[in-house]
C-alpha positions in Angstrom: 295.2 -45.0 -29.0 293.1 -45.8 -31.9 294.2 -48.0 -34.7 294.5 -47.5 -38.4 294.0 -50.5 -40.9 295.5 -50.6 -44.3 295.5 -53.0 -46.9 297.8 -53.9 -48.9 296.8 -52.6 -52.9 299.0 -54.7 -55.6 297.8 -52.2 -58.6 299.5 -49.5 -56.7 302.1 -51.6 -54.7 301.4 -49.3 -51.8 299.6 -49.8 -48.6 295.8 -48.1 -48.5 293.7 -47.0 -45.8 290.8 -49.0 -45.2 287.3 -47.3 -46.2 284.1 -48.2 -43.7 281.3 -48.8 -45.4 277.6 -48.9 -44.9 277.1 -52.3 -45.4 279.9 -53.1 -43.0 278.6 -51.1 -40.0 275.1 -52.8 -41.0 276.4 -56.0 -40.7 278.1 -55.7 -37.3 275.1 -54.1 -35.8 272.9 -56.9 -36.9 275.9 -59.4 -35.5 275.5 -57.4 -32.0 271.9 -57.5 -31.8 271.6 -61.4 -32.7 274.1 -62.4 -30.2 272.9 -59.9 -27.4 268.6 -61.6 -28.3 270.3 -65.0 -28.0 272.1 -64.2 -24.8 269.0 -62.7 -23.7 266.9 -65.6 -24.3 269.2 -68.2 -23.1 269.4 -66.1 -19.7 265.6 -65.9 -19.3 265.1 -69.7 -20.3 268.2 -70.7 -17.5 266.3 -68.3 -14.7 263.2 -70.1 -15.4 265.1 -73.4 -15.0 267.0 -72.7 -12.2 264.4 -70.2 -10.1 261.0 -71.1 -9.1 258.7 -68.3 -8.8 255.8 -68.1 -5.9 253.2 -68.7 -8.6 255.0 -71.5 -9.9 255.4 -73.2 -6.3 251.6 -72.7 -6.0 250.4 -74.4 -9.1 253.1 -77.2 -8.8 251.5 -77.9 -5.1 248.2 -77.6 -6.5 248.9 -80.1 -8.8 250.3 -82.3 -6.5 247.0 -82.1 -4.6 244.6 -83.2 -7.4 247.1 -86.4 -8.3 246.7 -87.6 -4.7 242.8 -86.5 -4.0 241.6 -87.8 -7.7 241.1 -91.5 -6.5 238.9 -89.8 -3.0 236.9 -87.4 -5.4 235.8 -90.2 -8.0 234.8 -92.4 -5.2 232.9 -89.3 -3.8 231.3 -88.6 -6.8 230.0 -92.3 -7.5 228.4 -92.6 -4.2 226.8 -89.3 -5.0 225.1 -90.7 -7.9 224.5 -94.3 -6.1 222.2 -91.9 -3.4 220.6 -89.6 -6.0 220.3 -92.8 -8.4 218.6 -94.9 -5.0 216.1 -91.2 -4.1 215.2 -91.3 -7.9 214.0 -95.0 -7.7 212.1 -94.5 -4.4 210.4 -91.3 -6.1 209.5 -93.4 -9.3 208.1 -96.4 -7.3 206.2 -94.0 -5.1 204.9 -91.8 -8.0 203.5 -95.5 -9.5 202.2 -96.4 -6.4 200.2 -93.4 -6.2 199.2 -92.3 -10.0 199.1 -96.0 -11.4 201.5 -94.9 -14.0 204.4 -96.4 -15.4 207.5 -94.9 -15.6 211.1 -95.0 -17.2 213.5 -95.4 -14.5 216.9 -93.3 -16.5 220.3 -92.6 -14.2 221.8 -89.9 -15.4 225.1 -89.0 -13.4 225.9 -85.8 -11.7 228.5 -83.7 -13.2 229.6 -86.2 -16.0 232.3 -83.6 -17.8 234.0 -83.5 -14.0 234.1 -87.0 -13.5 235.5 -87.4 -16.8 238.3 -84.7 -15.9 239.0 -86.3 -12.6 239.3 -89.8 -14.0 241.4 -88.4 -17.3 243.7 -86.6 -14.8 242.8 -83.3 -15.2 242.1 -80.3 -13.0 240.8 -78.1 -16.0 238.1 -76.8 -14.1 237.6 -73.8 -11.6 236.7 -74.8 -8.2 239.9 -76.6 -6.2 240.3 -79.6 -5.0 239.5 -78.8 -1.6 236.2 -77.4 -2.3 234.6 -79.6 -4.7 235.5 -82.4 -2.2 233.6 -80.6 0.5 231.1 -79.8 -1.8 230.4 -83.5 -2.4 230.5 -84.3 1.0 227.4 -81.8 1.9 226.0 -83.2 -1.3 226.0 -87.0 0.1 225.2 -85.5 3.4 221.7 -84.1 1.8 221.1 -86.6 -0.1 221.3 -89.2 3.0 219.2 -86.5 4.9 216.6 -86.2 2.6 216.1 -90.1 2.0 216.0 -90.3 5.8 213.4 -87.2 6.0 211.5 -88.8 3.1 211.4 -92.3 4.8 210.2 -90.7 8.5 207.6 -88.2 7.1 205.9 -90.2 4.6 203.7 -92.7 5.9 200.3 -93.6 3.4 197.9 -95.5 4.9 195.1 -97.2 2.3 192.6 -94.8 3.2 195.4 -92.2 2.2 195.5 -94.1 -1.1 192.2 -93.9 -1.8 192.0 -90.1 -1.3 195.2 -89.1 -3.5 194.0 -91.3 -6.3 190.4 -89.1 -6.6 192.8 -85.7 -6.6 192.6 -84.7 -10.6 195.5 -85.7 -12.3 195.5 -86.3 -15.1 194.6 -84.2 -18.8 190.9 -83.9 -19.5 191.1 -84.6 -23.3 192.6 -87.5 -25.4 195.9 -86.9 -26.8 196.1 -83.9 -25.2 199.1 -81.6 -26.3 200.6 -78.5 -24.6 200.0 -76.0 -27.9 196.2 -77.0 -27.4 195.9 -75.1 -24.3 194.8 -71.3 -25.2 193.6 -69.5 -22.5 194.7 -70.1 -19.0 193.2 -69.5 -15.5 192.9 -65.8 -14.0 192.0 -61.8 -15.7 191.4 -63.1 -19.2 189.8 -61.0 -22.1 186.2 -61.7 -23.0 185.6 -62.7 -26.6 182.1 -61.4 -26.7 181.9 -57.5 -25.1 186.1 -57.7 -25.0 186.4 -56.7 -21.3 188.5 -58.1 -18.4 187.3 -60.7 -16.4 187.9 -63.7 -14.4 188.4 -67.0 -16.3 187.4 -70.0 -13.5 189.2 -72.5 -15.8 190.9 -73.2 -19.1 190.1 -74.0 -22.3 191.6 -76.8 -24.2 191.3 -76.3 -28.1 190.2 -79.7 -29.5 188.0 -80.3 -33.3 184.7 -81.6 -32.5 184.4 -85.5 -31.6 187.3 -85.5 -29.2 187.0 -87.5 -26.4 186.6 -86.0 -22.7 187.6 -87.9 -20.1 187.4 -87.3 -16.5 190.6 -86.3 -14.3 189.9 -88.5 -11.5 187.4 -91.1 -10.3 184.4 -89.8 -8.6 180.5 -89.6 -9.0 178.5 -87.4 -11.7 177.0 -84.9 -9.6 175.4 -82.7 -12.3 174.1 -83.3 -16.0 173.1 -80.4 -17.4 172.2 -80.2 -21.3 171.1 -76.8 -22.6 170.4 -75.0 -25.8 171.2 -71.4 -25.1 173.9 -69.6 -26.4 175.2 -68.7 -23.3 176.5 -69.8 -20.0 178.6 -73.5 -19.8 176.5 -75.3 -22.1 176.2 -79.0 -22.1 178.3 -79.4 -19.0 179.2 -82.5 -16.6 180.6 -81.8 -12.8 182.2 -84.9 -11.2 182.4 -85.1 -7.3 185.7 -87.0 -6.3 185.4 -86.4 -2.9 187.0 -84.4 0.2 185.3 -81.5 -1.9 187.1 -81.9 -4.8 184.7 -81.3 -7.9 185.6 -80.8 -11.4 183.6 -79.1 -14.4 183.8 -79.9 -18.2 181.9 -77.7 -20.2 180.5 -76.6 -24.0 180.3 -80.5 -24.6 178.7 -81.6 -27.8 177.4 -84.9 -26.3 177.4 -86.4 -22.7 177.5 -90.2 -22.6 177.1 -90.4 -19.0 174.5 -90.0 -16.0 174.3 -88.1 -13.0 174.9 -90.2 -9.8 177.3 -92.4 -12.0 180.6 -93.8 -10.2 183.1 -93.2 -13.1 187.0 -94.0 -12.7 189.8 -92.3 -13.7 190.6 -91.6 -17.6 186.8 -92.4 -18.3 184.8 -91.5 -21.5 182.3 -88.6 -20.6 181.5 -86.7 -23.4 182.7 -85.3 -26.7 184.0 -82.1 -27.5 181.6 -79.3 -28.7 180.6 -75.7 -29.0 177.4 -75.5 -27.0 176.2 -72.6 -24.8 178.4 -69.1 -24.9 181.9 -70.7 -27.1 183.3 -69.1 -29.8 185.0 -72.0 -31.3 185.1 -76.0 -30.4 186.7 -76.1 -27.2 186.6 -77.7 -23.5 186.4 -75.4 -20.6 187.9 -77.3 -17.8 187.7 -76.5 -14.4 188.5 -77.8 -10.5 186.9 -76.6 -7.0 187.1 -77.4 -3.8 185.5 -76.6 -1.4 183.2 -74.3 -3.5 186.3 -72.3 -4.9 188.1 -72.4 -8.1 191.9 -73.0 -8.5 194.1 -73.1 -10.9 193.7 -76.9 -13.1 197.4 -76.6 -14.4 198.5 -77.5 -10.7 196.7 -80.5 -11.4 198.1 -81.7 -14.6 200.6 -84.0 -13.5 200.5 -87.8 -15.3 201.9 -88.0 -18.7 203.6 -84.6 -19.4 207.2 -84.0 -18.8 209.0 -81.3 -16.8 210.2 -79.6 -19.8 206.3 -79.7 -21.5 205.0 -78.9 -18.0 206.9 -75.7 -18.1 205.9 -74.6 -21.2 202.5 -75.2 -20.3 202.6 -72.9 -17.4 204.0 -70.4 -19.6 201.3 -70.8 -22.1 198.8 -70.6 -19.3 199.9 -67.1 -17.7 199.4 -65.4 -21.3 196.5 -63.0 -20.5 194.8 -63.0 -23.9 191.1 -63.9 -25.1 189.4 -66.9 -23.8 187.2 -68.8 -26.3 183.7 -68.8 -23.3 
């Protein structure tokens, strides 16, 4: 049974039926919707507070495991860094002994960002704690194994040091920069007939007067001076023993004599453009047992790893040589 509402009108002294307005209907609808929304939000919040989903259980368990194993992972990180630092120290010491050069030791931590995360108590990285723990254990084991293998397999005698010291290992010009390498070893374009030919060495562009140094100790085996506008021009060959020979071509001046004993880094000539050369440069070759080798493989000392990578990339370009 529907109920009809009446209001008393003092002007007419009568009860009049209440009329339903659009505003009243709108306010009623808005009130119901607001109440429904608040009730729904409260219900969802209460459900999340009381009921735990499988995903939330997994994340809660993972966070608990991260907290429990944080100290273990931190210790393993420190141990792995110590092992790698020890290996680097041994590597630097061996390098200094072999090549008689001073290197600065820099201690670089492994995965510093993750170590900071662990120390801060954060688990904001992709791998799970168990995978990280296993990975660090593998790294430590690998470092120890490499160290033991290196110590067991590396045995140098006095005669070995003499042999190693005579392997070409430095740049053949003073103040060498990787950008000075203009043509590498391999098939290149001949600057005269423009055809492809095999370039047996590398061309290092340098101004006239640049000092040329021997890349290893040895004995001057060939001193050749030539006025012909062809071939190597003025060039020197140094015999380093064990089949190794280096050749320095297109020189302006030669300051050593045949049969002379020279040390690594000793001045032997001056850069020029003699012989079949189109610009001042040094044509440098490394030969062993009569076979030409890629000299880039022997640029070992005085070049950082990133610079050496640039040097290798430049040497692979099949451009025009200078001789």
